[in-house]
N, C-alpha and C positions, 0 to 999 in steps of 0.2 A: 476623603481629604480633598479631592478635586472639586466635589460639590461645595464643600465649605469655603474653599478659596474663591470659587466663582461667585457664591452668594456674598462673600465679604467684599469682593471687588464691586459688585452691583450695589451693595449698601453704601460703599464709599462714594460711588457716582451719584446715588440718590441724595446723600448728605450734601454733596456739592451743589446739586440742583436746588435742594430745599433752602440751604443757606443763601444761595444767590437770590432766590425769590424774596427771602426775608430781608436781606440787605437792600435790595432794590426798593421794596415798599417803604421800609423805614427811612431810608436815605431821602427818598422823594418827599416824604412828610417833613423830615428835618429841614430840608432845603426850603420848603414852603414856609417854615417857621423862621427862616433866616438865621440859622445856626451856622457858625463858622466851620470851614473845612477841618481845622485841627480838632475842634470839639466833636464834629461828626465822626472823625477817625477814632478819637479816644473813647467815644461813647456808643453812638448808634451803630456804626460799622463794626467796631470792636465787639460789641455785645452780640450783634447779629451773626458775625462770623464765628463767634464762640458758642453759638447755640448747639452745634453738634457735640462739643465737649460737655455741655450742660446735660443734654438728654442722655448721652452715653454714660457719663459718670453717675447721674441720678438713677438710671436703670440698673447699672452695675451695683450701686449701693443697696438698692431695694432687693436685689437678688443675692445679697451677701457676698459679692465679689469685690471686696475692698481693694485688692491689689490692682484690679483693672480701673476702678474708680479713681484712686489716687495716682496710679501710674500714668493714667491718661492726662491728669492735670499737670504733674511734674514733667512728663515727657513732652507735652504740648508747649509748655513754657520754654523748655530747652530748645525744641525744634523751632519755635517762633523766633527766638533771638539768634541762635547760631545758624540755622539753615535759611529761614525766610529772610531775615534782615541781611544775612550774608549774600544770598542770591540777588536780592533787590539792589544792594549797594554795588555788587559786582557788575550789574547791568547799568546802573546809573548812580553816581555818588549822591547820597541823600543829605540834603541841607535840612537842618533842624531849627525850629523856632526856640527862642530862649525859654518859653514857658515850659518846654519839656525838661530842660536841665534845672530850672528853678523850682518846678512844682511836681510835674507828673512822674518823672523818673525817680526822684527822691521818695515819693509816696510809694511807688512800686517796690523800691528797695526795702523800705520799712515793712511793707506788707509781706514780702518774701521772707525777710528775716524772722518776722513773727510766726509765719507759717512753719518755717524750718524748726524753730524752737518748740512750738506746740506739737508738731508731728514727730519730734525726735524719738518718741517712744513707740511710734507706729500706730497710734490711735488718735482719732479725732472724735470728740464727743459733741453733744448738742449745745453745750455752753460755748465751746469754741466756735461752733457753727453760727450761733446767734451773734457772736462778736464780729465774725467776718461779714455777715449779712448787714449789720449796722454800718460797717465800714464802706461797703459798696454803695449804700443809699446816701451816706454823707458825701462820698466822693463825687457821685453823679450830680447831686444837687449843687455842690460847690463848683463843679466844672461848668455847669450851665450858667450859674451866677457870675463866675469869673469871666466867661466868654462875653456875656452881655455887658459887663462893666469895662473890660479892657480891650476886646477885639474891635477892629474897625468894622464899619458896616460891610455887609457881604452881598450887596446887590449884584456884583459881577458874577457870583456863584449861581444866581438863579436866572441869569439872562437867558440861558438856553431853555430853562424850565418854563419861562414865560412865553417863549416862542411856540412851544409845543406842550401846553398845559394838559396834565392828566387828571381826570376826576379823582377825588379822594377815595372813592369806594374801590377803585382799581388797586390803589396802594394797599388798602385794607385786605383785599382779596389775596394779593401777593404775600402779605404777612401771614395770614391764616393758612393759606395753601403751603407756604414754606414750613410752618410749624408742624402741620400734619405729616408732611413728608419726612421731616427730621425725626419725629417720634417713631414712625414706622421703621425708618432706616436704622435708627440707633439700636432697636431691639434685634434687628437682623445682624448688625455688626457685632454686638456683644456676644450673642449666641454662637456665631461662627468663629469669632476670635478665640473663644474658650475651646471650641472643638479643635481648632488648629494647634493651640497650645498643648492640648492633651496628645494629639497625634505626634507632634515634634518632641514631646517630652521636656518642654521648657515651662517655666513658671508663668502664671497669669500676669505677674508683675512685669516680666520682660515683654510680653505681648502688649500690655498696656502702655509701657514706656516707648515702644517702637511702632508696631503696626497701627494700633489704635490711635496713639498720639499723633503720628504723622498723617493718618487718614482723616482724623477729625480736624486737623489743621489745614487741610487743602483749601478751604475758603479763604483763610488768612493768606496763604501762599498766592492764590490767584489775585486777591485784592491788592496786596502789597506789590507784586510784580507788575501788574497792570498799572498801578499808580506810579511806579518807578519809570515805566516806559513812557507814560504820559507826562512825566516830570512834575508829579504832584506829591512831593515828599511828605507833606503834612499828613496825608491819609496813609501813606506807606509806613511811616514810623509810628504815627498815632494809633494806627490799627493794632500794631504789635504791642505797644505799651498798654493800651486799653484792654486788649485781649488777655494779656498776662495778669493784669489786675483783676479782670472779670473771672479768670480761671481760679485764682486764689480766693478772692472774697466772695463772689457769687456762687461759683460751682462747688468749691469745697464747703462753703457755708450752707448752701441748700442741701447738698448730699448728706452732710453730717447731722443737720437738723432733722431731716426726714428719717434717717437711720444711721446711728453712730457707726463710724468706719474703723475697721481694723485691717491694716495692710502690713503684715510682718515681713513680707518679701521685698518691699521697697526699702532699700537701705540708705544709710547716711551718705554714701557716695553720690547717689542720685540727687539727694537734697543739696549737697554741697556744690555739685555741678550747676544746678539751677541757681543757687544763691550767687556763686562765683560769676556766672554769665550776667546775672542781673546787676551785680556791682560793677562789672566791666562796662556795662552799657553807658554809665555816666561819663567816664573819661573818654570813651569812644565818641560820643555825641558832642561832648564839650570841646574836644580838640578841633578848633576851626568851625565849631557848630555844624559839623557834618560827619557822616561815615563815608570814608573813601573807598575806592575799589579794592585797594590793597587790604584794608581792614575787613572788607566784605569777604575776600578770599580766605583771610585768616580765620574768620568765624566759621566758614564752611569746613575748613580743615579741623577745627576744634570739634565740630559735630561728628565728622567722620571718625575721629579718634574715640569719641565717647561711644559711638555706635559699635566700633570694633571691640571696645572693652565690654560692652553689654553682651555681645554675641560671641565672645571669645570661646565659649564651650562648643559652639556650632561651627566655628571656622577651622 
């Protein structure tokens, strides 16, 4: 048990390092391409920080551990909104651009509702996976097109980059190195999470919804909190919205295409909590175009209540 916990903690640390390298390399390349902060948060940073969820869910799916694969996706989305946005807003109220309420959050709500409907029977097949993958491709292409057409020029974002230019090959090395670490650490995380679940006598679904979900969301937590401290709400909020979209469309899509997923122990309550928080995101952001400190603390309280419900048999 002690060995499994130690290895799990080490794997979480390695996931954090790997995601950090991946985000650093991809963000530098995106800045050189003069992509706006909001779109970087919604796509490059969001996808990069969601890489741990991708490799963990894919590995779990291939190993026939559907409860961990889907529990990780649902738990991460809940953690991202309730815990990460809550903590970020409690630190610094998050002002949001209108693009989020007009476009990105409504798309996330639709994607979450469709996922909830398709997974209500506890199974995701290859056909559903292909549908989700098509969705993330369309969303990413449209986001880049929308940014080019509607966003103002972003020369101010690359001012610092031009002062200290980094050769492109270093960015590529960061991306490749980050991916290698993520793949290795994800195997370590899944194997030891299963061992801990067996030792504690709890289901793999609960482990996926809590330890694995929170652990793989550490890059999102670090990115959004640092962005809030630096008063860069575009990346703080965009990172969460983009990550949740990526979790549903890309991760659930890829995992179920590679190997159809059955997760009978992830129940309707978990799905409804994820859907409810996603629906709540729109009025939260739309009220004054920001998430206030009070709303941030309320989100944290919601997550603690959900956590208490999940772990009620252990408390």
